[in-house]
C-alpha positions as CSV (number, residue, x, y, z in Angstrom):
1,X,73.5,1.6,-43.1
2,X,75.8,4.5,-42.6
3,X,77.2,4.4,-38.7
4,X,76.4,7.8,-37.0
5,X,79.1,8.3,-34.2
6,X,78.6,10.7,-30.6
7,X,80.6,12.4,-28.6
8,X,80.2,14.8,-25.8
9,X,79.3,17.7,-27.9
10,X,79.3,16.0,-31.9
11,X,77.3,13.9,-34.1
12,X,79.4,12.3,-36.8
13,X,76.3,11.5,-39.5
14,X,76.5,10.3,-43.0
15,X,76.9,13.4,-45.4
16,X,73.8,14.2,-47.8
17,X,72.9,15.7,-50.7
18,X,71.0,18.6,-48.2
19,X,74.7,19.4,-47.1
20,X,76.1,21.2,-50.1
21,X,76.1,24.1,-48.8
22,X,77.8,23.0,-45.9
23,X,80.6,21.0,-48.2
24,X,80.7,24.7,-50.4
25,X,81.4,26.4,-46.8
26,X,84.3,24.2,-46.5
27,X,86.0,23.6,-48.9
28,X,86.2,27.0,-50.6
29,X,87.5,28.2,-48.0
30,X,91.2,29.7,-48.6
31,X,92.1,29.3,-44.9
32,X,90.5,25.7,-44.9
33,X,92.4,24.6,-48.2
34,X,95.4,26.1,-47.1
35,X,97.2,23.0,-46.8
36,X,94.5,20.5,-48.4
37,X,96.8,19.6,-51.4
38,X,93.3,20.5,-53.3
39,X,92.1,23.8,-54.6
40,X,89.2,25.3,-53.3
41,X,85.7,25.0,-54.6
42,X,84.7,27.2,-56.7
43,X,80.4,26.7,-57.2
44,X,77.8,24.3,-54.9
45,X,78.1,22.0,-58.0
46,X,81.3,21.2,-57.0
47,X,79.8,20.8,-53.3
48,X,77.4,18.2,-54.6
49,X,80.2,16.2,-56.3
50,X,81.7,15.7,-53.0
51,X,78.7,14.6,-51.7
52,X,78.7,11.8,-54.7
53,X,81.6,10.6,-54.1
54,X,81.7,10.5,-50.4
55,X,78.8,8.0,-50.8
56,X,80.2,6.1,-53.6
57,X,83.4,5.8,-51.5
58,X,81.5,4.0,-48.5
59,X,79.0,1.9,-50.7
60,X,82.7,0.6,-52.5
61,X,84.0,0.1,-49.4
62,X,87.0,2.1,-50.6
63,X,86.4,5.0,-47.4
64,X,84.2,6.6,-44.9
65,X,83.6,10.2,-44.3
66,X,81.4,11.7,-41.5
67,X,79.7,15.0,-41.5
68,X,80.8,16.5,-38.5
69,X,77.6,18.9,-36.8
70,X,77.2,19.9,-33.5
71,X,74.3,17.7,-31.2
72,X,73.3,21.5,-30.5
73,X,72.8,22.3,-34.1
74,X,71.3,21.0,-37.4
75,X,74.5,21.6,-40.9
76,X,78.2,20.7,-41.2
77,X,80.8,22.2,-39.8
78,X,83.7,20.2,-41.1
79,X,84.4,16.6,-42.2
80,X,85.8,13.6,-41.1
81,X,87.0,10.2,-42.6
82,X,88.6,8.0,-44.0
83,X,90.3,7.9,-47.4
84,X,93.0,4.9,-48.8
85,X,90.6,2.5,-46.5
86,X,92.4,-1.2,-47.5
87,X,89.9,-3.7,-45.2
88,X,92.0,-6.3,-46.4
89,X,95.7,-4.8,-44.6
90,X,93.4,-3.4,-41.9
91,X,94.4,0.6,-42.6
92,X,93.1,3.5,-43.4
93,X,94.3,7.3,-44.0
94,X,92.3,9.3,-41.5
95,X,91.4,12.9,-43.0
96,X,89.5,15.8,-41.7
97,X,88.6,19.9,-41.9
98,X,87.2,22.0,-39.9
99,X,85.3,25.6,-40.8
100,X,87.3,28.1,-39.3
101,X,85.0,29.6,-36.6
102,X,84.9,26.3,-34.9
103,X,88.8,25.6,-34.7
104,X,91.1,26.5,-31.0
105,X,87.1,24.8,-29.2
106,X,88.2,21.0,-29.4
107,X,86.2,20.0,-31.8
108,X,88.2,18.2,-33.9
109,X,90.4,16.2,-31.1
110,X,86.8,15.0,-29.9
111,X,85.8,13.9,-33.9
112,X,89.3,12.4,-34.2
113,X,88.8,10.2,-30.5
114,X,86.2,8.9,-31.9
115,X,86.8,8.3,-35.5
116,X,90.4,6.3,-34.0
117,X,88.2,4.0,-31.0
118,X,85.7,3.5,-34.3
119,X,89.0,2.1,-36.7
120,X,90.1,0.0,-34.9
121,X,87.0,-1.3,-32.5
122,X,84.5,-1.3,-35.7
123,X,86.7,-1.6,-38.9
124,X,89.4,-4.1,-37.1
125,X,91.9,-1.7,-38.6
126,X,96.1,-2.5,-37.5
127,X,96.6,1.1,-38.5
128,X,95.7,4.6,-39.3
129,X,98.3,6.8,-40.9
130,X,98.1,10.4,-41.5
131,X,99.6,12.5,-44.0
132,X,100.2,16.1,-43.1
133,X,101.9,19.2,-44.9
134,X,104.6,20.3,-42.2
135,X,103.3,24.2,-42.5
136,X,100.1,23.1,-40.7
137,X,100.9,23.0,-37.2
138,X,98.2,22.9,-35.2
139,X,97.4,19.4,-37.4
140,X,100.7,18.0,-36.6
141,X,100.5,18.4,-32.8
142,X,96.9,17.6,-33.1
143,X,97.9,14.1,-34.5
144,X,101.0,13.7,-31.9
145,X,98.7,14.6,-29.0
146,X,96.3,11.8,-30.2
147,X,99.7,8.9,-29.6
148,X,100.5,9.1,-33.7
149,X,104.0,8.8,-34.5
150,X,106.1,10.8,-37.3
151,X,108.3,7.7,-39.8
152,X,109.4,10.8,-41.1
153,X,108.7,13.4,-44.2
154,X,107.1,12.9,-47.1
155,X,109.5,15.2,-50.0
156,X,107.6,17.6,-52.6
157,X,104.6,15.5,-51.7
158,X,101.5,17.3,-52.2
159,X,101.0,20.3,-54.4
160,X,99.3,23.5,-53.3
161,X,98.4,26.0,-55.7
162,X,101.0,24.3,-58.3
163,X,104.4,24.8,-55.2
164,X,105.4,21.5,-53.9
165,X,105.3,21.0,-50.3
166,X,106.7,18.4,-48.1
167,X,104.3,16.7,-46.3
168,X,105.2,14.8,-42.6
169,X,103.5,10.6,-42.0
170,X,102.2,9.6,-39.5
171,X,100.7,6.2,-38.3
172,X,98.6,5.1,-34.8
173,X,98.5,1.5,-34.0
174,X,96.1,-0.3,-32.0
175,X,97.8,-2.4,-29.2
176,X,98.3,-5.9,-29.0
177,X,96.9,-7.9,-26.6
């Protein structure tokens, strides 16, 4: 059963076939994809493949990706979730993106906070990591605000438009006790 999470303004829910257009809107947008480590998608078919990929990852316990939806409006405005989920080692990496119309409104903070809580309390994670382009100032700021600790720099770690970029690596550890 896919978990549905709610915050004050958001519903985090399973990404379904009907979300392909919303996925396309996000993952084809150059501003969204600028610090993603992946080229923007160009077809709705690619968006449908994302939907299948997210579903398969969840079924195989390798990741979990929620669609971010405003409570008062149907349709996703972004996605958030855990990649490289290792139940055995109680760790995962968090990743997220929002469509630009929804930037700077606190939605990312709301969604990331809820997913962190779910990861520690329901998935029994002890470590949540994040890998972020150094140039992605808003994401670096968000992670620090939520208590993530910068562990270092991964040099030439991700390619965007065939150019290597350094990334910051962060972690947040579950408080013990």
